[in-house]
N, C-alpha and C positions, 0 to 999 in steps of 0.2 A: 335533687329538687323534690322528688316524691317523699323522701325522708323528712325534709324540712317542712313540706306541706303537712305530713302527719303530725309532726311534733307541734307545729303552730296551731293547727286546728284542734288538737287534743287539749293544748293549754288553754285556748279560748273557750272550748266547751267546758272544761273544768271550772274556769272562772265564772262563766255564765250559770252553770248548775249550782256552784257554791253560793253565788249571789241569790239565786232563787231559794235555796234552803235557808240562807240567813234572813231573807225577808219573811219567810214563814215563821222561823224561830223568833224573830223580832216581833211579829204580830201576836204570837202566843204569849211572849213575855209581857207585852204592853197590856193584853187583856187580863193577865193575872195582877199586874201592878195596879191596874185601874180599880180593882175590887178592894184594895187595902184601905182600911179605915181604923180609927181608934174608937173603941167602944168601952165605956166604963174603965178607962185607964189601960185597956189592953188592945193590942193590934190584932185585928181579925181580917181574914181574907175569905172570900166566897168564890171557889174556883168555878169559872164558867165552863160549860160543856165544850164550847167552841175552842177553848184554849188548848185542849189536847186533841180534839177531833181534827183540827186543821193540820195536825202533824201525821196523820195516818197515811201510810204509803202501800203500794202493792207488795212490797217486800216485808211488810210488818215490822218496820223499824221500831226499836224499843226507845222509849222516852224516859228521861230522868229529869228530876228538878230538885231544887233546894231553896228554902226561904229562910232568910235570916233577919233578925231585928237587932240592930246595933251589934252585930257579930254573934248573936245567939241564935242557934238553929231552932226555928219554929216548926218546920215540917220538911220532909224530903230526905234525900240521901246526904248524909253528913260528909262522906268522903268525895263527893262530887267536886271536881276542881273549880275554883272560883277566884277571881282576882281579889287581892288583899284590900285594895282601895277602890271604891266606885263613887263617881260623882253623881249627884241627882240629875235625872233626865239625860244621862249619858249611856250609851250602849257599847258593850265590849263583846267582841266575837273572837273565839279561839278554837283551835283543834287540839284535842288531847286524847289520851287513852284511858278508858275506865272499864273495869272488869274484863280486861283483855280484849276490848273492842275499841275501834276508833270512833270517836264521837265529835260532834260539832256543838259548841256551847255558846249560848247567848246570855249575857248577864246585864242587869240594869238595876238601878236604885231609885227610890222615891222618898222624898222628905215629907213626913206627916207632922202636923202641929197638934200637940196634946196640951192639956192644962198644966201638966208638970214639965213641959218643955218639948222641943222637937225630937222626933224619932226618925231614924233611917231604916227603911225596909229595902233589902236587896233580894233579888230573885235571879236564879240561874236555871235556864231550861236547856237540856241537851238531848240530842237525838243521834242514834247510830246512822251510818251512811251506806247501808246495804243498797237501798234504792238508788242512791247517787252513783254507787259503784257500778250497778247494773246499767244505768243510763250511760255512764261514761264508757263502759265496755261496748255497748251497742254502738255508740258514736265512733268509738275507735275502730270497731270492725268495718263500719261503713266508710270511715276515712281511709282505712287500710285498703279496702277494695278500690276506693276512688284513687288512692296513691298508685296502686298497682296498674289500674287502667290508665292513669296518667303516664306512668313509666312506660307501659307498652306502647301507648299512642306516641309519646315523645321519642321513644327509641326507634319506632317504625318511621316516623317523619325524619329523624336524624339519619337513619340508614338510607332512606330514599334520597335525601338531599346529598348525602355523601356519595352514594352510588351514581346519582345523576352527574355530580361534579367529576367524580373519578372516571366515569365512563367517557366524558368528554376529554379528559386528560389522557386516558388510554388511547382514544381515537387519535388525538394529536401525536401521541408517542408513536403509534403505529404508522401514521402518515410520514413522520420524519424518518422512522427506521426503514420504511420501504424505499426511500429515496437512494439513488446512486451516489457514489462518492463525489461526483461532480455537480450534483443538482443542489443549487443554493437559492432556488427561487422562493419568493415569500410564501408564507402559509396563508391561504385564502379561505379555508374552511371556517364557518361560524363557530365561535366558542362562547361560553357564558361570559358575562360582564366581568366577573372576578378574574378570569384568565386573560382578559384583554391586554393588561400591562405585560404579562409574560410573553404572550404571542408577539406583541409589538416589539419588545426587547429582542426576542429571538429573530424576528424579521430584520431588525436593524443590524444585528450582529452578522447575520448571513449576508446582508447587503454589503457591509464593510469587508467581510471576508472574500466575497465574490469579486469586489472591486480590487482588493489586494492581489488575489490570485490572477485576475485578468491582467493587471499591470505586470506581474511577474512573467506570465506566459508571453504577453506582447514584447517584453524586454528580451526574453530568450529568443523569440522568433526573429526580432529585428536584429539582435546581435549575431545570431547564426547566419542570417541573410547577408549582413554586411561583412562578416568574416569570410564567407566562402568565395566571394568574388576576388578579393585581394590574394587569398591563398591560392587560387587557381592561377592567378598571374605570376605569383612568386614561383609556383611549381614549374610552370612552363619555362621561365628564365633559368631555373635550377637545372632542368633537364637539358636545355640548350647548352648551358655552360658545362654540364657533365660530358657532353659529346666532344668538347674541345680540350678538356683537361686530360693529361696523360699521366701525371704523377699519382702514384697509388694512394698516398695519404690524402691528397686533395680529392681524389675521386671517392674515397671512403667517406670523407666529410660531407661531400655533396649528396652521396647516397643516403646518409643519415638524415640530411636535411629534407630530402625528398620524402623519406619515410615519415618524418615528423610532420611534414606538411599534409601528407595523406591522412595521418591520424587525426590531425586537427580538422581537416576538411570533412572526414567521415563523421567526426563528433559533432561538428557544426550542422551537417546534414541531418543527422539523427536528432539533434536537439530541435531542429526545425520540424522534422517529422512528428516528434513527440508533442511539441506545442500544438501542431495542427490536430493531432489525435485528441489531445485533451480538450481542445475547443469543440471539435465536431461531436465528441461523445455526449456533450451536453444537449446538442441539437442534432440528432441523427437525421439524415436525409434518406428516409426509408423508401426503398423501391425493390422490385423483384430483380435479384441478381443471380445470374447463372455462374456459379463458382468455377465450373469447368471452363467456361469461356475466359474468365479472369485468369485461370491457371494457364491456359493455352497461350494467352497473350504474354504472360510473364516468362513462360518457357521459351517462347520465340525470341523475346528481347534479351534473356540472360544466357541463351545458348552460346553466343560468342565468348562470353566471360568463362563459361565452363570449358569450352574448347581450348581456351589459352592455357588452362591448367590440366588439360588431358582428362577431363571429367565428362562422362556421359550423363546428360540431364534428360530424363524421360518422365512422361506423364501416363499413368494408368487410371482409367475411369470406367464407370459403369453407366455411362449416359449422363444426361443433364442433372445438375444438382442445384436446384433453385432455392434461394434463401431470401427472405425479406430482410434487407439490411442496407447499410451505407456502402456503396460500391468503392468509394475512394479509400475508406478506412479498411475495408476487407482486403483490397489490393495492396495497401501499404503493409498490413500485417503479414500477408503471405509473401510479399517480396522480401521482407526482413528475414523471415524463416528460411526461404530458399538461399538468400545471400549468405546466412550463417552456415548452411549446409555446404555450400560451395567453398566457403572460406576454410572450414575445418576438415573437409574431406581430402584424402591423399590423392595424388595424381594417379591416373589410370584406374579410377574406381567409378562407381555409379552413384548418382543421387536420383532417387526415385520419389515421385510424388503420386500418391494413391488417394482416390476418393472412394467412399462407400456410402451406401444408404441402407441402413438396417433399421434401427429405432429413430434415426435422425440422419443428419449429414455429418460425416467425418472426413477430415483431410489429414493425411500423414505425410511428413517429409522425412525420408530415410537416407542416411549416408553410411559410408564404411569407414568413418573416422574413429578416434579413440573413444568416443562416447562421453557420457557425463560422469563426473565424480559423484559417487552416491552420497558422500557427506555434504556436497554443495548443492545437490539437485533441487532442494526446497527453497533455496535462496536465489537461484540464477535469474528468476524473473523480476527481481528487485532493480530499482534504478541504479545505474552505473556499477552493477555487480558483474564481475567477470570471473570465470573459473581460474584456478591456479595453473592449470596445464594448457593455457592458451598459447604458449610459446611466443613467437614473434609475430603472431597474427594481429593485424590492425583491427581495433574495435573500440567501442565506447561504452558497452554494457547497457545499451538501450534497446537492442533488437527484440529480445524476448519480453522486455517490459512493454514495448508497443504492441506486440502480438497479444500479450495477456490482457492489456486494457481494452483493445478492440474486441477480443473474444468475449470478455465480461460484459461489455456494453451491448453485445448482441445476445446476451443470455446463455452463452456457451462456456465451455471449459477448455483449458489447455493442459495437456498431460505430457510430461517429460519421462522418457524411459530409455533404457539401453537395450539393444537388440541382442538376442542369444548368440547370433553368429558374429556379433561385433558391430560396432557403430551406434549412432544415436538415432532416436525417433521422436519427433515432436508431432502430437496429434491435437487438432482442433476439433471439438465435437459440438454440434449445434442441434 
């Protein structure tokens, strides 16, 4: 736009300046033609002083002229360019080169009546354009400065407008980026009018996505709840039948049925737990939770299960470990980790739970099992992912997923590692 402004103003200035020079040349030409008369059968002209004085400029432009009578030069510069045909009382303007200089020429003619017939007198007046060039150069410099100023101003305004809009967009981006994976609440921060449709579409999309996810979680929870009750009934009947069957093949079939029922029941239970965790992580019920008390309660309730497998379950603490969090979710995560340790620990071994308070609160569950496969360790916290060396252990692949999601929702990290002396260690750090 600055370049267009320069070109347009330069063109207009050239046109106006040229028109001014043409007006002066035309006045000089007219003053000369007005003095043309026929005396004693000859054409004479009396140059007025004003005809050339009006052409004087600060640049001392040179002036040329030529006077013709019916095509015969009476006075002036013979080689000065002039039109071949001129009509009386008609003015002709042209730009040409003369003596190596650019000149502006004004030409005109006048019809004189003599006793021997009409005679045509034509006059051409020319002037160099040094003053015009200086004027145009001065105008060009001023317009160039104006264009540069206009460019700087418009660029500054454009950058300000762009930065203002982009800063709002960056704030919106950061606001959405900071959200947790389950936070699909509408964006309520004020944004510029231009970004309103974008934010509206984003909110509608998140609303539809939240509704779809909620329906899926509700369906899983309802399905898991409805499946567990009949499974428990079927298991009790299968165990009762197993006590009365003596044939080996029938007993093996019933034992396989009981195992399948246990796997289905556990999967349904963990699906229900996972659905509950997913829902509660969006709306954490924050309170002061003593993790040591939670662990003591879990150890007390899960000790009978450990004793049935000849596993010693113990808790080692350094005093209270208070954390601001959701007690139900934290209990669920710790219960899944302890249950996993009891499931994979061999008989007549120890499962130890340790708490520590260094830079924060950490809880470690250690067992004497086979440990984690190093190639699978980074994927074990995924949904329905189980290690290849689980053997005939019943599981659904959701225990570590639940622990991971609960830990992340509380701003912590879960670390899996193998113990140097053998066994696995899962650590939750807050």
